[in-house]
N, C-alpha and C positions, 0 to 999 in steps of 0.2 A: 752287926746291919744282917739284916737276911735276905734274899730274894723277893719277887713279886712269887715265885714259881713258890719258895717256901714258905709263905703267907699262904698259898690259894692252898698249898698239902693240907696243911694245918686247918684253916677255915674247914675243907673238908672233912676232915674226925671228923669234928667238931660237928658242926650240922650234919653228918652220913651223908651226906652227898658229894658227885664229880662237882668240888667248882678245879676250874682254870684262870689259870692269868693271863691277860692280851693286851698287845700296847696298840691305843686306840691313838691315829694318825691327828695330828697338830689339827688339822682341817676341822676332826670329827668333835674335835675339843666340846664347844656351843651345844652340840645336837645333843653331850653326854652329861653334858649338866641339867642343860636343861628335863633330859628325863628322868633325874635326882630331887627334881623338883626347886629348880633356880627358873624365877619367869625369863621368858625369850629376852633377847635386850639388857641381863643382866648377867652376864656370866662373867664379865670383865675380871672381877674383882678375882673367885675361882679361879680363874685360867693366870695370871697372875700366879695367883701359888706355888703354878705345878710349871712354871714356864725357867729353862736351867737358868 
């Protein structure tokens, strides 16, 4: 297992960019998934995948 910070560091090295990992509060998940292209009102299944 690797941490989110380790993944960000490795991606940054590959992309030659500054990449930072950060947590999105649960209340912001729907909006974040919408920004990734999931239509508004249809983010439930994606949210369920990350529910602890």
